[in-house]
C-alpha positions as CSV (number, residue, x, y, z in Angstrom):
1,M,89.3,92.9,156.7
2,P,88.6,95.6,154.4
3,F,87.1,98.9,155.7
4,W,84.0,98.6,153.7
5,Y,83.4,95.1,154.5
6,V,83.4,96.0,158.3
7,Y,81.3,98.8,157.4
8,M,78.8,96.8,155.7
9,F,78.2,94.6,158.6
10,S,78.1,97.4,161.1
11,V,75.4,99.0,159.2
12,F,73.8,95.5,159.3
13,G,73.8,95.6,163.2
14,I,72.6,99.1,163.1
15,L,69.6,98.0,160.7
16,I,68.9,95.1,163.4
17,S,68.7,97.4,166.3
18,I,66.4,99.9,164.5
19,A,64.0,97.0,163.5
20,L,63.8,95.3,166.8
21,P,62.0,98.2,168.5
22,I,59.8,99.0,165.9
23,L,58.7,95.6,165.7
24,R,58.3,95.4,169.3
25,E,55.8,98.4,169.3
26,S,54.2,98.1,166.1
27,I,52.6,94.5,167.0
28,P,51.7,94.7,170.6
29,G,49.3,91.7,171.1
30,G,49.0,91.0,167.4
31,K,47.1,94.0,166.5
32,L,48.0,95.8,163.3
33,R,48.0,99.6,163.4
34,G,47.3,102.0,160.7
35,F,50.4,103.6,158.5
36,A,50.3,107.0,160.4
37,E,50.6,105.6,163.7
38,L,53.2,103.3,162.6
39,W,55.3,105.9,160.9
40,E,55.0,107.9,164.4
41,I,56.6,104.8,165.8
42,I,59.3,104.6,163.0
43,K,60.4,108.1,162.6
44,P,62.6,108.6,165.8
45,Y,64.4,105.2,165.0
46,L,65.1,106.2,161.7
47,V,66.7,109.6,162.7
48,I,68.9,107.9,165.5
49,G,69.7,105.1,162.6
50,L,70.8,107.8,160.2
51,F,73.1,109.4,162.8
52,S,74.6,105.9,163.6
53,L,75.3,105.1,160.1
54,L,77.3,108.3,160.0
55,T,79.3,107.9,163.3
56,A,79.7,104.2,162.5
57,L,82.3,105.4,160.2
58,L,84.2,106.5,163.2
59,V,83.7,103.6,165.2
60,V,84.9,101.3,162.3
61,A,87.8,103.6,161.9
62,F,88.8,103.5,165.4
63,T,88.4,99.7,165.8
64,Q,89.7,98.8,162.4
65,G,92.5,96.7,163.7
66,T,90.3,95.1,166.1
67,L,87.4,94.1,164.4
68,T,88.8,91.0,162.6
69,D,85.7,89.2,161.4
70,W,81.8,89.9,160.3
71,K,80.5,88.7,163.7
72,A,82.3,91.5,165.6
73,A,81.5,94.2,163.1
74,L,77.8,93.0,163.3
75,L,77.8,93.6,167.3
76,A,79.8,96.8,167.2
77,G,77.1,98.2,164.8
78,Y,74.2,96.8,167.0
79,A,75.8,97.8,170.4
80,W,76.7,101.5,168.8
81,D,73.0,102.1,167.8
82,S,71.3,100.3,170.8
83,T,73.8,102.6,173.2
84,I,72.7,105.7,171.2
85,Q,69.0,104.7,171.5
86,K,69.3,104.3,175.3
87,L,71.1,107.6,175.7
88,K,68.2,109.2,173.8
89,G,65.9,107.9,176.5
């Protein structure tokens, strides 16, 4: 599988990992929040996501022979960003 193909699906996994906690925090009990409060929730995940997008290049480079399909690349991106979020605390 080409490098950019693997990277694209890794990025998609990272985006899923960013979107899930934002959705979980932004809609507690179905209440919608204002944009300012929503931005405060989103900001830390976006910073971690940008860091993950850059370092995903390294993950894909190190696992180039191992990632043989799009599902593995998607899970690698998701696992990478999720791990970074957990390490951040």
